[in-house]
C-alpha positions as CSV (number, residue, x, y, z in Angstrom):
1,M,-31.6,4.0,-29.6
2,Q,-32.1,2.9,-26.1
3,D,-29.1,2.1,-23.9
4,L,-29.2,-1.0,-21.7
5,L,-27.8,-1.0,-18.2
6,R,-26.4,-4.4,-17.2
7,L,-26.9,-5.3,-13.5
8,I,-24.7,-7.7,-11.7
9,E,-26.4,-9.5,-8.8
10,I,-24.8,-11.5,-6.0
11,E,-27.9,-13.2,-4.8
12,G,-28.9,-12.3,-1.3
13,V,-25.9,-9.9,-1.0
14,D,-26.0,-7.0,-3.5
15,I,-27.0,-5.8,-7.0
16,N,-24.9,-3.2,-8.9
17,P,-24.5,-1.8,-12.4
18,C,-21.8,-3.4,-14.5
19,G,-18.4,-1.5,-14.2
20,G,-17.6,-2.2,-17.9
21,T,-14.3,-4.0,-17.4
22,H,-14.5,-7.5,-18.7
23,L,-11.8,-10.2,-18.2
24,S,-11.3,-13.6,-19.6
25,C,-10.2,-14.8,-16.2
26,T,-9.4,-13.3,-12.8
27,S,-5.7,-13.8,-13.3
28,E,-5.7,-10.9,-15.7
29,L,-6.2,-8.7,-12.6
30,Q,-2.7,-9.7,-11.3
31,V,-3.4,-8.4,-7.8
32,L,-6.3,-6.9,-6.0
33,K,-6.0,-4.5,-3.0
34,I,-9.0,-3.5,-0.9
35,V,-8.4,0.1,0.1
36,G,-11.5,1.0,2.0
37,L,-15.0,0.1,3.1
38,E,-17.7,2.8,3.7
39,K,-20.9,1.9,5.4
40,S,-23.9,4.2,4.9
41,R,-27.7,3.7,5.4
42,G,-27.4,-0.1,5.7
43,Q,-25.3,-0.3,2.6
44,A,-21.5,-0.9,2.1
45,R,-19.2,0.5,-0.6
46,L,-16.0,-1.4,-1.1
47,R,-13.1,0.5,-2.6
48,F,-10.3,-1.4,-4.3
49,M,-7.4,-1.2,-6.8
50,V,-6.2,-3.8,-9.2
51,G,-3.2,-4.6,-11.4
52,G,-0.7,-1.9,-12.2
53,R,-2.2,0.7,-9.8
54,V,-1.6,-1.7,-6.9
55,L,2.0,-2.3,-8.0
56,A,2.6,1.4,-8.4
57,A,1.2,2.2,-5.0
58,L,3.3,-0.6,-3.4
59,G,6.4,0.8,-5.1
60,S,5.8,4.3,-3.8
61,A,5.2,2.9,-0.3
62,L,8.4,0.9,-0.4
63,K,10.4,4.0,-1.6
64,R,9.0,6.0,1.4
65,E,9.8,3.3,3.8
66,V,13.4,3.0,2.6
67,A,13.8,6.8,2.8
68,L,12.4,6.9,6.4
69,N,14.6,4.0,7.4
70,K,17.7,5.9,6.1
71,V,16.7,9.0,8.1
72,D,16.2,6.8,11.2
73,L,19.5,5.1,10.8
74,L,21.3,8.4,10.2
75,H,19.7,9.8,13.4
76,L,20.6,6.7,15.4
77,M,24.3,6.9,14.2
78,T,24.5,10.6,15.0
79,V,23.1,10.0,18.5
80,L,25.5,7.0,19.1
81,A,28.4,9.0,17.9
82,G,27.6,11.8,20.3
83,L,27.4,9.4,23.2
84,L,30.7,7.8,22.2
85,S,32.4,11.1,21.4
86,C,33.3,10.2,17.9
87,L,32.2,10.8,14.3
88,P,29.4,8.7,12.9
89,L,31.9,7.3,10.3
90,D,34.1,6.0,13.2
91,L,31.4,4.0,14.9
92,A,32.4,0.7,13.2
93,S,35.9,0.9,14.8
94,K,34.7,1.8,18.3
95,Q,34.8,-0.9,20.9
96,I,31.9,-0.7,23.3
97,R,32.5,-2.1,26.8
98,P,29.7,-2.8,29.2
């Protein structure tokens, strides 16, 4: 038995072997995120993620951002409390005069 290799051509742009994933329509992808572009010897390789992988990566990035913001806010409150000679929990009741 001889296996066939299906080639996909975008005329005048590129020709590549079929990736094997077939969709009824592009909406099945949900979302597409381009994550990189590598240029080599006059060619370009586009790296991307789709669907649940994009959503998972976005969820992880948001969790990291929330954690970093909490750390930044805690640091800011500690510095302000030191400047105002109070505890961080007492900042809300402090009156700051120019």
